[in-house]
N, C-alpha and C positions, 0 to 999 in steps of 0.2 A: 213783824218785816223788819227791813231793814231800810236805815232812811239816810241819804249819801246831803251832804253840803258842798259839794264839788262842782265848780265855772266847767262847763261845757266845751271851754274852745280851751283846757288846759293841753297842752302839747309837749315838745321836745326840752328838756331842761339843758341849759349852758355845761359848755365845756369843761370840765374841770368839778363839778358840782356832784355830791351822790345824789340818792333816790330823796326827793323834796316830800316829806308825807301830805299828802290832802285830805286834811281833818275830816270825819266822817261822824255825824250827830250819833252818840252812843256806843260808840266804837269802845274796843277793848285795848287793853295794854298791847303791845308788840310779845311775839312771842321771845323768850330770852334761851340763852344754852341751855338745855338741863329741861327745860319744858316738853311736856309731853304733844306730840303732831295732833292739832285736830285730827280726826278721821273726816274722810269723805267718800263721797261714790258718784265720780262724775261720768259722760257718756264720750268717746272718744269723736273723730269724725267722722266715721263710719256707722255711728249710733250704736255701737259696745260699747258696757256699761265698765268700768274698773273702780274700784276700790282700794284704798289703801291698803289693807287688810291685803287686798288680795295680793301683793306684796310682801309678804313676808317671809316667802321662800329667799329673799334678798340678803347682801347682808347689810345693805344698805340703803338709801333712795336719796336720790337728788331732785328736788322741786326744784324747777324752773318757771315764774312767770313770767310770760314772753306771748308773743303774737304775731302776726305774721308781718306786718308793716314795719314796723318797727327797723330804723338801720343799726341800733344800738343792741337788738336780738341778731341781725345779720351779719353782725362784727361776732359775733360768738356760738354763732354754728357751728364752725371747722373748730374750735375746741369742743364745743357737744360730741361731736363727730370720734373726734382722736380719743375722750372717754368714755365714749362706747364702746371705743375696740379695744382699750386697753382694761375698761373695770368690768365685765362679764357677770360679774357679782352685785353689779351697782345698779339697780332702776334710773333711767333717766325720765320723768314725769314735766312736761311742759303744759301747762293749764294757761291756757288763752282766758281772758277776762272783759275782752274786748270784741267777742262774737255780735255780741248786741248793740256796739256802740262807735262802732267803726269800718263805712263798708271795705277795707282791703282785710279786715277779721272776719270775715265771717266764716260760719261752722263749711261751706262748700267751698271755700278757698282754702281750709287746710290742709284737705290731701296734697292738694297741690306744691304748697309750703313747703311740705313736707320733701314731697319727691327732689322738687327742684334743688332742695337746702340737701341731698345726699341724706335724710336722716331715717330712713327706712330700714328699720330694724326691731328685731325681736323685744332688745330693752329699753326701747325710747316707745312713750306712749303720749300721746298728743291730746288732751282732751278740752273740752270747753266749758267753763264755767257762768251760763250764759244768766247767772240772777246776780254774780260775784260774790257770793256768801264765802265761798272756799278763800277767795283773796282779801276780804275782810276777817275771817278768823284768824289767818296765817299773819298780817299787817303789812300785805304785798303793798308795796307806793310807786311801783316804777317795772316796765319791760326793758332788758330782764333783770329778774328780782329773786335771786339760790337760795335755797332752806338745804341745806343737807341734811339728814336725820340718821341714824344708828340703824341697828339692828329690832331694836327695842321703838324706832319710830320716836324717838328724843330729837329733840334739836340738837346737833353738834356744831351745827356752821353758818351761820346767815352774812354773808357777805357776798363777794364782787369774785368772780371764776378767775380772771387772772387780770393780768394792769394795762390791758390794753383797753387805755379810759374815755377812748373816743372809735368812732369807727375807722377813723385814718390814721391812730396812732400803732405805734411797732409794738409786739409782745415781748417782752419780755422773761416775763416770771409768770408760768403758769399756777398760781399759786392753789387751787382747786386741787392740784392734780395731789399734793403735799399733803392737803389739808387729810384725802382723801386715804391716802395710803397711811397716815398717821390714824387715823379714824381705825382702819382693816389691824391696825396693830396693836387695839387699845389705847394706846395714848390718847392725853388730857386735849380739848379741842384748843386750837388757838389763844394765846390772850386778847391780841388784836384782830380785827375782824374790818377788815374795811369795806364799806357801802357798798354795794352796787351803782352802778349810772344809767341812767337810759331814759325813756320816754315814762310820760305820767301817764298811770293808766286811766284810762277813759270810763269814768264813774259814771252810773246812770243818773241824769236828772232826777229833782224829788218836786212832786208836783207841792207848791207852795199852796197850804190853804188854812 
C-alpha cells in the first residue's frame, strides 16, 4: 500500500521555478537517464486498457503526467499537437494522476479535455492513474512532467517540453523536438535536461493512525 505525506492544499508553483518534489513516505529514487521505465497498465477515459508494452511498435514513447485543469498543461497542448503531427513513430501518453483528487480532473471530464484541446489522435493516449501508483513509480512531481523513453523503453530524457516557462510566456526553443530527433538518430541524450514547471500533483491524503 502506497502512503503519501503531501499537504492537500498544494496548488501552483511559482513562476520561474521547476517542479518542486512533494515528499512521499517510502518513495524510491527518481528515474534517471538510462533506467528502464516501469511497466504499467492503465485505462483511458473510455475504460480501455493500455499497457506500456502495448506500445512496443513505436520508436519511442513520450509520457507526460498531466491533467485537465492545470494552466501549465493547457499552455503545452499546442506543443503536444505539433509533436503528434511531426512524429507518427512516437506514442504520446498523457497520464492523469489527479482524477480522484481534483474536481476538474475527473475521468468524466478527460474526454472533453481531449476534444477541446485538439488532442484526438491515434498516437495520443490519455490514461487515468487513480491510485497514483504510476506517478509515484516514475517520480513525477507536477503537471506537466514529461519522460521520453526510447524504443527499449529506457529513459532518454526527463525535462521540460520547451522554454515556454509560464502560460503567458513566449516560445523560443522547442527543446523536446530536438531531443526526439536526436533519439531517433541514436545519438546520446542531452547532458543538460531542464526540469519541467507546473502545478503540483494533487496527492491523496493518508489517514494518520
